[in-house]
C-alpha positions as CSV (number, residue, x, y, z in Angstrom):
1,K,149.2,98.6,80.7
2,F,147.3,101.5,79.2
3,L,148.2,105.1,79.9
4,V,145.2,107.3,80.3
5,P,145.7,110.3,78.1
6,G,146.3,113.5,79.9
7,T,147.1,111.8,83.2
8,S,149.9,109.8,84.8
9,D,147.5,106.9,85.6
10,Y,147.8,103.4,84.1
11,L,145.0,100.9,83.6
12,S,145.7,97.2,83.7
13,I,144.6,95.5,80.4
14,K,145.9,92.1,81.3
15,R,142.5,90.4,81.1
16,V,140.9,92.8,78.6
17,R,139.9,91.5,75.2
18,F,139.1,93.7,72.2
19,L,136.4,92.6,69.8
20,A,135.3,94.5,66.7
21,T,132.6,93.9,64.1
22,M,132.1,95.4,60.6
23,N,130.0,95.1,57.5
24,P,131.6,94.9,54.1
25,A,132.4,98.3,52.6
26,T,130.1,97.4,49.7
27,V,126.9,97.9,51.8
28,G,127.4,101.7,51.7
29,G,126.9,104.2,54.5
30,G,130.3,105.8,54.0
31,R,132.2,102.6,54.9
32,N,135.8,102.1,53.8
33,R,138.1,99.2,53.8
34,L,140.3,98.8,56.9
35,P,143.9,99.8,56.4
36,R,146.2,96.8,56.4
37,S,148.1,98.1,59.4
38,I,144.9,98.0,61.5
39,K,143.5,94.8,60.0
40,N,146.7,92.9,60.7
41,I,146.3,93.6,64.4
42,F,143.1,91.6,64.6
43,T,142.4,87.9,64.1
44,V,139.8,88.1,61.2
45,V,136.8,85.8,61.3
46,N,134.5,85.9,58.2
47,L,131.0,84.8,59.0
48,E,128.8,83.1,56.4
49,S,125.0,83.5,56.0
50,Y,122.8,81.3,58.1
51,S,121.6,78.1,56.5
52,D,117.8,77.4,56.2
53,D,117.9,74.9,59.1
54,E,119.7,77.5,61.3
55,L,117.3,80.2,60.4
56,K,114.3,78.0,61.2
57,T,115.7,77.1,64.6
58,I,116.5,80.8,65.3
59,A,113.0,81.9,64.1
60,N,111.3,79.5,66.6
61,G,113.5,81.0,69.3
62,L,112.7,84.6,68.3
63,F,108.9,83.8,68.5
64,D,109.3,82.0,71.8
65,D,107.3,84.5,73.9
66,L,104.5,84.7,71.3
67,L,104.4,80.9,71.1
68,Q,104.2,80.6,74.9
69,C,101.2,83.1,74.9
70,N,99.5,81.3,72.1
71,I,99.6,84.4,69.9
72,V,101.1,82.4,67.1
73,T,101.6,78.7,66.6
74,Y,104.6,76.7,65.3
75,D,102.7,76.2,62.1
76,I,102.4,79.9,61.6
77,V,106.1,80.5,62.3
78,N,107.0,77.8,59.8
79,R,104.7,79.3,57.2
80,L,106.3,82.7,57.7
81,F,109.7,81.1,57.3
82,M,108.8,79.4,54.0
83,L,107.1,82.6,52.8
84,Q,110.3,84.5,53.3
85,R,112.4,81.8,51.7
86,D,110.2,82.0,48.5
87,L,110.4,85.8,48.5
88,D,114.1,85.7,48.7
89,K,114.2,83.2,45.8
90,A,111.9,85.4,43.7
91,V,114.1,88.5,44.3
92,K,117.3,86.6,43.3
93,Q,115.6,85.3,40.2
94,G,114.5,88.8,39.2
95,V,110.8,88.0,39.4
96,I,110.2,90.9,41.8
97,G,112.3,93.7,43.2
98,K,113.8,94.9,40.0
99,T,113.6,98.5,41.2
100,G,113.8,100.1,44.6
101,G,116.3,97.6,46.1
102,P,118.4,96.2,47.6
103,Y,116.1,93.6,49.2
104,N,117.7,91.3,51.7
105,F,115.4,88.7,53.3
106,N,117.4,87.5,56.2
107,L,117.2,87.3,60.0
108,R,116.4,90.9,60.4
109,E,113.2,90.5,58.3
110,I,112.1,87.7,60.7
111,T,112.6,90.0,63.7
112,K,110.6,92.8,62.0
113,I,107.6,90.6,61.4
114,R,108.0,89.3,65.0
115,D,108.0,92.8,66.4
116,V,105.0,93.9,64.3
117,I,103.0,90.9,65.6
118,R,104.2,91.5,69.1
119,G,102.8,95.0,68.9
120,F,99.3,93.5,68.6
121,A,99.8,90.7,71.1
122,E,97.8,92.1,74.0
123,D,94.9,93.1,71.9
124,L,95.0,89.7,70.1
125,M,95.0,87.8,73.3
126,Y,91.7,89.3,74.4
127,R,90.1,88.8,71.0
128,I,91.2,85.2,70.8
129,A,89.7,84.5,74.2
130,D,86.3,85.9,73.1
131,K,86.0,84.0,69.8
132,T,85.7,80.4,68.8
133,D,87.4,80.9,65.4
134,S,90.6,81.9,67.1
135,D,92.7,80.2,64.4
136,A,91.2,82.3,61.6
137,L,91.5,85.5,63.7
138,R,95.2,84.7,64.5
139,M,95.9,83.9,60.9
140,S,94.2,87.1,59.5
141,T,96.2,89.3,62.0
142,V,99.5,87.7,60.9
143,R,98.4,88.1,57.3
144,G,97.9,91.8,57.8
145,C,101.2,92.2,59.5
146,A,103.0,90.3,56.7
147,D,101.3,92.5,54.1
148,L,103.2,95.5,55.6
149,V,106.5,93.9,56.2
150,Y,106.8,91.9,52.9
151,A,104.4,93.3,50.3
152,R,104.8,97.0,51.0
153,A,108.6,96.7,51.0
154,F,108.4,96.8,47.2
155,P,107.7,99.9,45.1
156,T,105.3,98.7,42.3
157,V,101.8,97.4,42.3
158,G,102.9,94.4,40.2
159,D,105.3,93.4,43.0
160,W,102.6,93.9,45.6
161,K,100.3,91.6,43.7
162,H,103.0,88.9,43.3
163,V,103.8,89.0,47.1
164,E,100.1,89.1,48.0
165,S,99.6,85.9,46.0
166,L,102.3,84.2,48.1
167,L,100.7,85.6,51.2
168,D,97.4,84.1,50.1
169,A,99.1,80.8,49.6
170,Y,100.8,80.6,52.9
171,L,98.6,82.7,55.2
172,G,95.2,82.7,53.6
173,N,93.2,85.2,51.5
174,Y,92.6,88.3,53.7
175,Q,89.2,89.8,53.1
176,S,88.2,93.1,54.6
177,T,85.2,92.9,57.0
178,M,84.0,96.3,56.0
179,E,82.8,97.7,52.7
180,E,83.8,101.2,53.7
181,V,86.6,101.7,56.1
182,R,86.6,104.6,58.5
183,I,88.5,106.3,61.3
184,D,86.7,106.3,64.7
185,E,88.1,108.9,67.1
186,T,85.1,108.8,69.5
187,T,86.4,106.2,72.0
188,S,88.2,107.7,75.0
189,G,91.9,107.0,75.0
190,M,91.8,105.0,71.8
191,A,91.3,105.5,68.0
192,K,90.3,102.9,65.5
193,V,91.8,103.1,62.0
194,G,90.4,101.0,59.3
195,D,89.2,97.4,60.0
196,N,90.9,96.4,63.2
197,A,93.9,98.7,63.8
198,Y,93.7,100.5,67.2
199,I,96.1,103.1,68.5
200,A,96.4,104.6,72.0
201,V,95.7,108.3,72.1
202,G,98.1,110.7,73.9
203,N,97.4,114.2,75.2
204,H,99.1,116.5,72.7
205,V,96.5,118.5,70.8
206,E,97.6,121.0,68.1
207,V,96.0,124.4,68.1
208,G,93.3,124.6,65.5
209,S,90.2,122.9,64.4
210,K,90.1,119.1,64.7
211,S,88.2,118.9,61.4
212,N,91.2,120.6,59.6
213,Y,92.7,117.3,58.4
214,A,96.2,117.2,57.0
215,L,94.8,115.2,54.1
216,F,91.4,114.0,53.0
217,H,90.3,110.5,54.2
218,T,89.8,108.5,51.0
219,Q,89.5,104.8,51.3
220,S,93.1,104.4,50.0
221,T,94.3,106.9,52.6
222,I,92.6,105.1,55.4
223,R,94.1,101.8,54.3
224,Q,97.5,103.4,54.3
225,L,97.0,104.9,57.7
226,E,95.9,101.4,58.9
227,L,99.2,99.9,57.7
228,L,101.1,102.8,59.3
229,V,99.4,102.0,62.7
230,V,100.5,98.4,62.3
231,A,104.1,99.7,61.8
232,V,103.9,102.1,64.8
233,H,102.9,99.2,67.1
234,S,106.2,97.5,66.4
235,T,108.2,100.4,67.8
236,R,110.4,100.0,64.7
237,S,111.5,103.0,62.7
238,V,109.4,103.4,59.5
239,L,110.6,104.6,56.1
240,L,107.8,105.9,53.8
241,E,109.0,105.8,50.2
242,G,107.3,107.0,47.1
243,P,107.3,109.7,44.3
244,T,106.3,113.3,44.8
245,C,102.7,113.7,46.0
246,S,102.2,110.2,47.4
247,R,101.1,111.3,50.9
248,K,104.4,110.4,52.6
249,T,104.7,113.3,55.0
250,S,101.0,113.9,55.2
251,L,100.3,110.4,56.4
252,V,102.7,110.8,59.4
253,I,101.3,114.2,60.2
254,E,97.7,112.9,60.1
255,L,98.4,109.8,62.2
256,A,100.2,112.0,64.8
257,R,97.0,114.2,64.9
258,I,94.8,111.1,65.3
259,A,97.0,109.7,68.1
260,Q,97.5,113.1,69.6
261,R,101.3,112.9,69.6
262,K,103.7,115.7,69.4
263,L,105.5,115.4,66.0
264,V,108.9,117.0,65.3
265,I,109.7,117.3,61.6
266,I,113.3,117.7,60.6
267,P,113.9,118.4,56.9
268,T,117.2,117.0,55.6
269,N,119.4,117.9,52.6
270,Q,122.9,117.6,51.3
271,E,124.1,120.1,53.9
272,T,122.7,118.1,56.9
273,D,125.5,116.9,59.2
274,V,125.7,114.9,62.5
275,S,125.2,118.0,64.6
276,D,121.7,118.5,63.1
277,L,120.7,115.1,64.3
278,I,122.6,114.8,67.6
279,G,123.3,118.3,68.9
280,Q,125.9,121.0,68.8
281,W,127.8,123.5,70.8
282,L,126.0,126.8,71.0
283,P,127.0,130.2,72.5
284,E,125.4,131.2,75.8
285,N,125.8,134.0,78.3
286,E,128.5,132.9,80.7
287,N,126.9,135.1,83.4
288,D,123.8,132.8,83.2
289,T,124.9,129.5,84.6
290,S,121.5,128.0,85.1
291,S,121.8,125.5,82.2
292,V,125.4,124.5,83.2
293,S,124.5,124.2,86.8
294,S,121.5,121.9,86.0
295,K,123.8,119.5,84.0
296,L,126.4,119.6,86.7
297,T,123.8,118.7,89.3
298,E,122.9,115.6,87.4
299,R,126.6,114.7,87.1
300,I,127.0,115.1,90.9
301,K,123.9,112.9,91.5
302,A,125.3,110.2,89.3
303,F,128.7,110.5,90.8
304,L,127.4,110.2,94.4
305,H,125.4,107.1,93.4
306,Q,128.4,105.5,91.8
307,A,130.7,106.4,94.8
308,N,128.2,105.0,97.3
309,E,127.9,101.7,95.3
310,L,131.7,101.3,94.9
311,F,132.5,102.1,98.5
312,L,130.0,99.6,99.8
313,L,131.2,96.8,97.4
314,R,134.9,97.4,97.4
315,G,135.9,100.1,99.9
316,Y,135.8,98.0,103.1
317,A,137.7,95.2,101.4
318,A,140.5,97.7,100.6
319,C,140.4,98.9,104.2
320,K,141.5,95.5,105.5
321,S,144.9,96.0,104.0
322,S,145.4,99.4,105.7
323,P,147.2,100.0,109.1
324,P,144.7,100.4,112.0
325,E,146.2,103.8,113.0
326,L,144.9,105.3,109.7
327,Q,141.3,104.5,110.7
328,L,140.2,104.1,107.1
329,P,137.0,102.2,108.0
330,H,135.9,105.0,110.2
331,K,136.7,107.7,107.6
332,L,134.9,105.6,104.9
333,S,131.8,105.5,107.1
334,D,131.9,109.3,107.5
335,V,132.2,109.7,103.8
336,L,129.2,107.4,103.1
337,L,127.2,109.3,105.6
338,N,128.0,112.6,103.9
339,I,127.2,111.1,100.5
340,N,123.8,110.1,101.8
341,Q,123.2,113.6,103.2
342,L,124.3,115.3,99.9
343,S,122.0,113.0,97.9
344,H,119.0,114.1,99.9
345,Q,120.0,117.8,99.6
346,L,120.2,117.6,95.8
347,A,116.9,115.6,95.6
348,S,115.1,118.4,97.5
349,D,116.8,121.4,95.8
350,S,118.1,120.3,92.4
351,A,118.3,123.8,91.0
352,Q,120.9,124.9,93.6
353,F,123.9,122.8,93.2
354,V,126.7,125.0,94.6
355,H,126.4,124.3,98.3
356,D,128.8,125.9,100.7
357,N,130.6,122.7,101.3
358,M,130.3,120.9,98.0
359,E,133.9,121.4,97.0
360,V,135.0,120.1,100.4
361,Q,132.8,117.1,100.3
362,V,133.9,116.0,96.8
363,G,137.5,116.7,97.8
364,A,137.0,114.4,100.8
365,I,135.8,111.6,98.4
366,V,138.9,112.1,96.2
367,S,141.1,111.9,99.3
368,I,139.6,108.6,100.6
369,V,139.7,107.1,97.1
370,Q,143.4,107.9,96.8
371,Q,144.1,106.3,100.2
372,L,142.2,103.2,99.3
373,L,144.0,102.9,96.0
374,Y,147.3,103.0,97.9
375,F,146.4,99.7,99.6
376,Q,144.4,98.0,96.8
377,N,144.8,98.8,93.0
378,D,141.1,98.4,92.1
379,E,140.1,99.4,88.5
380,G,136.6,100.5,89.7
381,L,138.1,102.8,92.4
382,L,140.6,104.1,89.8
383,R,137.8,105.1,87.5
384,L,136.0,106.8,90.4
385,K,139.2,108.7,91.2
386,L,139.4,110.0,87.6
387,I,135.7,111.0,87.6
388,S,135.9,112.7,91.0
389,E,138.9,114.7,90.0
390,R,137.3,115.9,86.8
391,L,134.1,116.7,88.7
392,L,135.9,118.6,91.4
393,S,137.7,120.7,88.8
394,D,134.3,121.6,87.2
395,I,132.8,122.5,90.6
396,M,135.7,124.8,91.3
397,R,135.4,126.4,87.9
398,M,131.7,127.0,88.4
399,E,132.3,128.5,91.9
400,R,134.9,130.9,90.4
401,K,132.4,131.7,87.7
402,A,129.7,132.4,90.3
403,A,132.0,134.6,92.2
404,S,133.1,136.6,89.2
405,R,129.5,137.0,88.1
406,T,128.8,139.0,91.3
407,R,131.6,141.4,90.5
408,E,130.8,141.9,86.8
409,S,128.1,144.1,85.4
410,A,125.1,142.4,83.8
411,S,125.7,144.7,80.8
412,N,129.0,143.1,80.1
413,P,128.2,139.5,79.3
414,V,130.9,136.9,78.7
415,L,130.5,134.5,75.8
416,S,130.8,130.8,76.5
417,F,129.5,127.6,74.8
418,A,127.2,124.7,76.0
419,F,126.3,121.5,74.2
420,V,122.6,121.4,73.3
421,N,120.8,118.2,72.2
422,S,119.1,118.2,68.9
423,E,115.3,118.1,68.4
424,L,115.7,114.4,67.5
425,V,117.4,113.6,70.8
426,Q,115.0,115.7,72.8
427,A,112.1,113.8,71.1
428,M,113.7,110.5,72.1
429,Q,113.9,111.7,75.7
430,C,110.3,113.0,76.0
431,G,108.5,110.4,73.9
432,A,107.5,112.5,71.0
433,W,107.4,111.4,67.4
434,C,110.0,112.5,64.9
435,L,110.0,112.6,61.1
436,L,113.3,113.0,59.2
437,D,112.0,114.3,55.8
438,N,113.8,113.5,52.5
439,I,116.6,111.3,53.9
440,D,117.6,110.4,50.4
441,S,119.1,113.9,50.2
442,C,121.1,113.4,53.4
443,P,124.7,112.1,53.4
444,E,124.9,108.4,54.1
445,S,127.5,108.8,56.9
446,V,125.2,111.2,58.8
447,L,122.3,108.7,58.8
448,E,124.6,105.9,59.9
449,R,125.2,107.9,63.1
450,I,121.6,107.1,64.3
451,N,121.4,103.5,63.1
452,S,121.4,102.3,66.7
453,A,118.1,104.1,67.3
454,S,116.5,101.8,64.7
455,E,117.8,98.6,66.2
456,E,115.6,95.9,67.8
457,N,116.8,97.2,71.2
458,R,116.9,101.0,70.5
459,S,119.8,103.0,71.9
460,L,121.8,106.1,71.3
461,T,125.0,107.3,72.9
462,V,126.0,110.9,72.4
463,Y,129.8,111.5,72.4
464,E,129.7,114.9,70.8
465,G,129.2,116.8,74.1
466,G,132.6,115.8,75.4
467,E,131.5,112.9,77.6
468,A,129.6,109.8,76.6
469,E,125.9,110.1,77.5
470,E,123.6,107.2,76.9
471,I,120.2,108.6,75.9
472,K,117.3,107.0,77.6
473,I,114.8,106.5,74.7
474,H,111.2,106.9,75.9
475,P,109.0,103.9,75.0
476,D,106.5,106.2,73.2
477,F,109.2,107.6,70.9
478,R,108.7,106.8,67.2
479,L,111.0,107.6,64.3
480,F,109.8,108.1,60.7
481,F,111.7,108.7,57.5
482,T,110.5,109.8,54.1
483,S,112.4,109.2,50.8
484,N,111.9,109.8,47.1
485,S,114.4,107.7,45.1
486,T,113.2,109.3,41.8
487,R,114.5,112.7,42.9
488,V,117.5,114.1,41.1
489,Q,120.8,113.4,43.0
490,A,118.9,111.2,45.5
491,V,121.4,109.2,47.7
492,K,121.1,105.4,47.7
493,L,120.2,104.3,51.2
494,S,122.6,101.8,52.7
495,D,121.8,98.1,53.5
496,A,122.7,98.8,57.1
497,L,119.8,101.3,57.4
498,L,117.3,99.4,55.3
499,N,117.9,96.2,57.3
500,R,116.8,97.9,60.5
501,I,113.6,99.7,59.4
502,I,110.2,98.9,58.1
503,R,109.9,100.0,54.5
504,F,106.5,101.3,53.3
505,W,106.2,102.1,49.6
506,L,103.5,104.4,48.4
507,T,102.2,105.2,44.9
508,A,101.3,108.6,43.7
509,I,97.8,109.9,44.5
510,D,96.8,109.8,40.9
511,D,98.3,106.3,40.3
512,D,94.7,104.9,40.1
513,C,93.7,107.2,37.2
514,P,93.3,105.3,33.9
515,N,95.9,105.8,31.2
516,V,94.0,106.9,28.1
517,H,97.1,108.3,26.2
518,G,95.4,111.7,25.7
519,D,92.2,110.3,24.3
520,S,89.4,111.8,26.5
521,S,86.7,109.7,24.7
522,K,88.0,106.6,26.5
523,L,87.3,108.2,29.9
524,T,84.0,107.2,31.5
525,H,82.2,108.9,34.4
526,A,82.6,105.8,36.5
527,Q,86.3,105.7,35.9
528,I,86.8,109.3,37.0
529,V,84.6,109.3,40.2
530,G,86.2,106.1,41.3
531,T,89.7,107.7,41.7
532,D,91.3,109.2,44.8
533,S,91.9,112.4,42.8
534,F,88.2,112.9,42.4
535,A,87.5,112.2,46.0
536,I,90.1,114.8,47.1
537,V,89.0,117.5,44.6
538,S,85.3,117.0,45.3
539,S,85.9,117.4,49.1
540,H,87.0,121.0,48.4
541,Y,83.7,121.6,46.5
542,A,81.5,119.9,49.1
543,G,78.1,121.6,49.5
544,K,78.7,123.9,46.5
545,V,76.3,123.8,43.5
546,G,78.0,122.0,40.5
547,G,80.8,120.9,42.8
548,D,80.8,117.3,41.5
549,N,80.7,118.4,37.8
550,A,83.7,120.8,38.4
551,S,85.6,118.1,40.2
552,E,85.0,115.6,37.4
553,L,86.1,118.2,34.8
554,A,89.3,119.0,36.8
555,V,90.3,115.3,37.1
556,R,89.5,114.7,33.4
557,V,91.8,117.5,32.4
558,H,94.5,116.2,34.7
559,I,94.3,112.7,33.3
560,I,94.5,113.9,29.7
561,V,97.3,116.3,30.3
């Protein structure tokens, strides 16, 4: 038996089994080795990595829905599997991935490419149906998705080219259909970014001119935005990595503007703790009970629903063991009727939760539960008893607070505290986008707290408010991170985090500038005007006399210096 702390109630654990999982302490994230006293309690089972045959079988199962819809074929899944196997071999041999690691090509990478392709499934189905060259269209789409998941996971252009050569070998050579890629925002409800990346447009419009872009649309920028759209379709969390001035934050801001999504930016640093990402207790005026009453209303609604369900499923079964003179079935029917009436009252007037008879009604539920437990020791009814007693105590406390508020002067406020969800949690609930900036400065253990929000099936449970609350993550919610591993005192991100997210490496804006080692005579006009730096600088001089010459001179000086 298990004694519930703070009560005299026991829970039967005769048929309960405790299972635990853990990663090795070597993967980071603030993990420690288990003390021997705890480890000895468990039967330890060490799991080995999947074999190639197992991975291939699992991969076919993961792609089952896409295979059934003819989005991909067994041949494509097999090609992706062999591609990943060769990439893993190249990393282990040191051919690629010498910097920016660790790189683990395992089952999680297969689920990432599956999720990215799945994000384009509906659009691809229509396009395949309208074209005769469906195989080529299918392969080019998969090739574009694989470019994001596999090539852009590496930091250097040399690694990109090596991975792209493997992509060409397994998935064909992807050729752009447009000489000049653009962003089309003219279609209602949809925006087109680059070749074939479409994103649904929301209804959040920032105040200001639409032409006031967060960054200038060079060809490289549009290609990067196109890949970011591909990542967004997967619903996976996205990590944008790169040195200073590589467009990391600006790309997310710009895509949020194009998609008309609310974007919440949370800067992180060495002082960031769990309360900044989850929520914290904040002082409030105790005379103002509106926020507390709203939370208590939701608790009462959930309690009434749970009580109604348990009474219907188990209440009448418990009544069979009671003496007829107690009339428990009749009392139970009355309580169910009152529960139904209270639920309707709360649905019609959720702001007013302290009804004249709320304490009496909840007290009646506690009473009937206690009587039922006397005749049948049911774990579900016992949980309901504990919840109802705690709820009744909170209702009584709120009624006392309301009564004292009428006697106290408004000029004499009483300080109390309430748990307030963070901006990140609020974004999850309302379907906004959230950017955690510079997570390489954030303590590993803090980031580990939100790992579950980056899982294949996203979830987050908040315990910090005193009671476990499972956050319902809105399907439109997207989570972005930025990181600069070259920064001084940058924290190495854990395998546990990197395994769950899509990594998107970016190079510096001036990375395409030629290296002339300070010799300006080696710089040609064509070399300068072909760089992103020239396109960005010249955009600020657009329409001005001598603007192009001034831009070329500025870029020339920048390259030499």
